[in-house]
C-alpha positions as CSV (number, residue, x, y, z in Angstrom):
1,X,1.0,24.2,42.1
2,X,-2.8,23.3,39.9
3,X,-5.2,21.5,41.0
4,X,-4.7,18.2,38.7
5,X,-7.8,16.9,36.6
6,X,-8.7,13.2,37.7
7,X,-12.0,13.5,35.1
8,X,-12.4,10.3,32.3
9,X,-13.8,11.1,29.3
10,X,-17.2,9.4,28.6
11,X,-17.4,10.4,24.4
12,X,-16.2,12.1,21.2
13,X,-17.2,14.8,18.9
14,X,-15.8,17.2,17.1
15,X,-13.3,15.7,13.9
16,X,-11.8,18.4,11.8
17,X,-10.2,17.7,9.3
18,X,-7.7,19.7,6.2
19,X,-5.5,19.2,3.6
20,X,-1.6,20.0,4.4
21,X,-0.7,22.8,2.2
22,X,3.2,20.9,0.4
23,X,4.4,24.0,-1.0
24,X,4.9,25.9,2.4
25,X,2.9,28.4,2.0
26,X,0.6,28.3,4.2
27,X,-0.3,25.3,7.0
28,X,-3.0,24.6,5.0
29,X,-5.4,24.7,1.6
30,X,-8.8,25.3,1.6
31,X,-11.4,25.5,5.0
32,X,-11.1,23.5,8.1
33,X,-14.0,21.1,7.9
34,X,-15.4,18.8,9.9
35,X,-17.0,15.4,9.8
36,X,-19.9,14.6,12.5
37,X,-21.4,11.6,13.9
38,X,-17.7,10.5,14.9
39,X,-18.4,6.9,16.7
40,X,-14.5,6.0,18.3
41,X,-10.9,6.9,17.4
42,X,-8.0,4.5,18.1
43,X,-4.4,6.7,17.5
44,X,-1.4,3.8,18.3
45,X,1.8,5.6,19.8
46,X,4.1,2.3,19.8
47,X,6.8,2.5,21.8
48,X,10.0,-0.4,22.1
49,X,12.6,-0.7,24.7
50,X,15.8,-1.3,23.6
51,X,18.6,-2.4,25.4
52,X,22.2,-2.8,25.5
53,X,24.2,-5.1,27.6
54,X,28.0,-5.6,29.0
55,X,29.5,-7.0,31.4
56,X,26.9,-9.5,32.0
57,X,24.3,-6.8,32.5
58,X,22.3,-3.5,31.0
59,X,24.1,-0.7,30.3
60,X,21.8,0.9,28.3
61,X,18.2,1.8,27.5
62,X,16.6,3.7,24.4
63,X,13.5,4.5,23.2
64,X,12.2,3.6,19.8
65,X,9.0,5.1,18.1
66,X,7.5,2.5,16.2
67,X,4.9,4.4,13.0
68,X,1.7,6.8,15.1
69,X,-1.9,4.7,13.2
70,X,-4.8,5.8,14.1
71,X,-8.3,4.2,13.6
72,X,-12.3,6.3,13.6
73,X,-15.6,4.3,13.8
74,X,-18.4,6.9,12.0
75,X,-22.0,6.6,11.8
76,X,-21.7,7.4,8.0
77,X,-18.7,9.2,5.9
78,X,-19.9,11.1,3.1
79,X,-18.3,10.8,-0.1
80,X,-17.4,14.1,-0.1
81,X,-14.9,13.6,2.2
82,X,-13.9,10.5,1.5
83,X,-13.4,11.9,-2.0
84,X,-11.1,14.9,-0.1
85,X,-9.2,12.0,2.3
86,X,-8.6,9.8,-0.1
87,X,-7.7,11.8,-3.3
88,X,-10.1,9.6,-5.1
89,X,-11.1,10.8,-9.2
90,X,-14.7,11.0,-10.1
91,X,-16.2,12.1,-13.2
92,X,-18.8,14.8,-14.2
93,X,-22.2,12.7,-13.8
94,X,-21.1,12.1,-9.7
95,X,-19.0,8.6,-9.8
96,X,-16.6,8.5,-7.2
97,X,-13.7,5.8,-8.1
98,X,-11.1,3.7,-6.1
99,X,-7.8,2.7,-8.1
100,X,-4.4,1.9,-8.1
101,X,-2.7,5.0,-8.6
102,X,-5.4,7.3,-6.0
103,X,-2.8,10.2,-4.0
104,X,-4.0,10.6,-0.6
105,X,-3.1,14.3,0.7
106,X,-1.2,15.1,3.3
107,X,-4.1,16.2,5.7
108,X,-3.8,17.9,9.5
109,X,-6.9,16.3,11.8
110,X,-8.6,17.3,15.8
111,X,-10.9,15.6,17.6
112,X,-12.6,16.3,21.4
113,X,-12.3,13.7,23.4
114,X,-15.6,15.0,26.2
115,X,-16.1,14.1,29.9
116,X,-19.8,14.4,31.5
117,X,-19.5,17.9,33.1
118,X,-18.9,19.1,29.9
119,X,-15.3,19.8,29.5
120,X,-12.8,18.7,26.9
121,X,-9.7,16.9,26.1
122,X,-8.4,18.3,22.5
123,X,-6.1,15.8,20.7
124,X,-4.5,17.2,17.1
125,X,-3.1,14.9,14.1
126,X,-0.2,17.2,12.7
127,X,1.1,15.4,9.7
128,X,-0.8,11.7,7.9
129,X,-2.6,9.7,5.0
130,X,-5.8,8.0,4.9
131,X,-5.9,4.5,3.7
132,X,-8.8,3.3,1.4
133,X,-11.7,1.7,3.3
134,X,-13.1,-1.6,2.9
135,X,-16.6,-2.1,2.1
136,X,-18.9,-4.0,3.5
137,X,-22.4,-5.2,3.6
138,X,-24.7,-7.0,5.8
139,X,-28.5,-8.5,5.2
140,X,-30.8,-7.0,7.7
141,X,-31.5,-9.7,10.2
142,X,-35.2,-8.9,12.0
143,X,-34.3,-5.6,13.1
144,X,-32.6,-3.3,11.8
145,X,-28.7,-2.3,12.5
146,X,-26.7,1.0,11.4
147,X,-23.7,-0.1,9.4
148,X,-20.5,2.3,10.7
149,X,-18.0,2.9,9.1
150,X,-14.4,2.7,9.3
151,X,-11.2,4.4,8.4
152,X,-7.6,4.4,8.5
153,X,-4.6,6.4,8.7
154,X,-0.9,6.6,9.4
155,X,0.6,9.9,10.9
156,X,4.6,11.2,11.5
157,X,5.7,14.5,13.0
158,X,5.3,18.2,11.3
159,X,6.8,21.0,12.8
160,X,4.7,22.4,14.3
161,X,4.9,26.5,15.9
162,X,5.5,26.7,20.2
163,X,7.8,23.6,19.9
164,X,11.5,22.8,19.0
165,X,10.9,19.8,17.5
166,X,8.3,17.8,15.6
167,X,5.4,16.3,16.7
168,X,2.9,14.0,15.4
169,X,-0.2,14.2,18.1
170,X,-0.5,17.5,20.3
171,X,-2.8,17.8,23.0
172,X,-5.0,20.1,25.7
173,X,-7.2,20.0,27.9
174,X,-10.3,22.8,28.4
175,X,-12.6,23.0,30.9
176,X,-16.5,23.4,30.1
177,X,-16.8,26.7,29.5
178,X,-13.5,27.9,28.2
179,X,-12.0,27.6,24.5
180,X,-7.5,29.1,25.3
181,X,-6.4,25.6,24.8
182,X,-8.7,24.8,21.8
183,X,-8.7,27.6,20.2
184,X,-4.1,27.6,20.7
185,X,-4.5,24.5,19.2
186,X,-6.3,24.8,15.9
187,X,-3.7,27.5,15.5
188,X,-1.3,24.8,15.7
189,X,-2.2,21.9,14.0
190,X,-3.9,23.8,10.8
191,X,-3.3,27.6,11.4
192,X,-7.1,28.3,11.2
193,X,-9.3,29.2,13.8
194,X,-11.6,26.8,15.6
195,X,-14.7,27.3,13.0
196,X,-17.7,29.1,14.0
197,X,-20.8,27.9,13.6
198,X,-22.1,31.1,11.9
199,X,-20.0,32.8,9.6
200,X,-18.9,35.8,10.2
201,X,-20.2,38.6,8.0
């Protein structure tokens, strides 16, 4: 039996997203994009136990799965990424807008939970849409304080190569210096390789 890993993660890093190809010609359209300076992220996957009764006792228990919601906090979410994630309309002069007819595309996402020894737990979110965030501002009070940005999304199941049933969240773990699970996760979630820092010539 393989040795179990009990190292807790201490940080988050490497948030990536890509727009899904609804024509089914490929998994994604375009390239995988990175948003830097992820501060925190929460993936909520609620379940409820549903009981059936008979003869004054529990006859059976089933599990009902709730909606998967994701909330992410960033130091700053660039307008270029907001435009894609939220389906924003822009003008030739560079103005962007929110409206009642905005149509955000389906996207897939991947991020890493990091540990102090350099190991990483990779988490993939297979199909969801992002919801427009609130616009907040606050006056300076004495010392400067940075105001981060939060954005939320709703995710659903989709077919993922290698699994028999549709999945909404896929994850894997790599020891420090290893990238086997990362590379497999990027192929499963995006159908594309992990983007390298230096493009191949």
